[in-house]
N, C-alpha and C positions, 0 to 999 in steps of 0.2 A: 358646563358639564351637561351632557345630554340626559344622563340618568338621575339628575338632581331631583326630579319630581318624585322619584321613589322614596327618597329621604324625606321630602316634604309630606308625602302621604303617611309615611311612618311616624313622623313627628306629630301630625294631626291626630292620628289614631292613638299614639302614645299619650298625648294630652287628654284625649277623650277617655281613655281607659283609666288613667290616674285620677281624673275627676270623678269618674263613676266609683272607683275604689274608695276615694275619700268620702263620698256621699254614703256609700254602703257602711263604711266604718263609723261614720257619724251616727247613722241610724242604729247600728248595733250598740254604740256607746250610750245613746239616749235610752234605748230599751233597757240596758243593764242598770242605768241610773234609776229608771222608773221602777224596775223590779226590786232594787235595793231599798228604795224609799218605801215601797209597799211592805217589804219584809220588816223594815224598821217600825212601820205603823201597826203591823199585825198584833203584837201584844196588847196595844191599846184597844184595838177592835175586839179582841177576845175578852178583855176586861169589861168593855162596854156590853158585850153579849152576856157575860156572867152577871153583870148588874141588872140587866133587863130580865134575865131568868130569875134572879133573886126577887125582883119586884113581882113577877108573875106568880112565883111560889107564895109570896106573902099574900097576894090577892086570893090565891086558891086555898090558902090556909093549911097547906102541907107542901112537902117537897115533891111536887108533881113532875118536875123537869130537872134534869141534871145536865151539867156541861162537863165533858171530859176532854182534856187537851191531849193531842197526839204526843206520845212519848218517844216516837221514833227519832232518828237522828235529824230529820228535817224539821220536825216539831211545828209545822205550819198548818195544822189541822185541828178541828174540834168535832166532837160528836155531841149533839144535843139530843137527849133521849127522854121520852116520857116514861115515868114510872107507872103510869096508868094508861088506859086507852090502847091496849095492845102493844105497849112498849115501842111505839113508833119512834123513829130516829131521823134526825137531820144531820147529814155528814157534810161538813164544810172544810174545804182545803184551799189554801192560798197557792196559786199557780202563776208565778210571774206577777203581773199587775192586775190579774183577775182572780176571782174566786170560783172554784168548782163547787156546785151545790147538788147534792143527791139526797134522796129520801129512802127510807125503808119502812114498810108497813108493820113489820114485826121482827123479833130477834133472829128468826130463821129465814126471813124473806130476802130476796136479792135487792140490791140497791137499784133505784130508778136510773134513768138516763141522766146525764149531766146537764145542768143548766149553768151557764156562765154569767157571772155578775161582775160588773166593773166596779172598781173601788174609787170612782170619781165623786165620792161623797165624803163628808166629814167622818171621823171614826164612829161617832155616836149614830149618825144617820146610816152609815153602812151596817152597823150592828142591828139597828132597828129594821132596816130593809131586808137583811138576811133572815131574821127570825119571825117577823110579823105574820106573814101569810101562813107559815107552818103552825105557829102557835094558835092562830085563829081557827085552824082546821082540827085541832085536837078535840 
């Protein structure tokens, strides 16, 4: 058949396109699994942050810093706020497998630009990493 090469090209392209689709789906599935794993870890990370803030407050001798969890339907965020020093705030939100971190200098000030932090640490290490620099600057 003289036009058989058209079918062969079509088969070759069909195999290529199906392989690319499988790879893309595998990447999406892996990303969804990673996001789900991070969402599952989030309460433990928040608990670790709360424990660190409790320790900070104990050292300060007063409740100088509070942790307020996001009560929205997503519930994947916290605001850490200083009761002193101009009521500075650290706003942290889980976004997929990363955390968006923003700061605010005072209650009426706008939030800073977003810094992205990977959760490729243990829960306790992630909590410490998220809070340490901000607490040191209070």
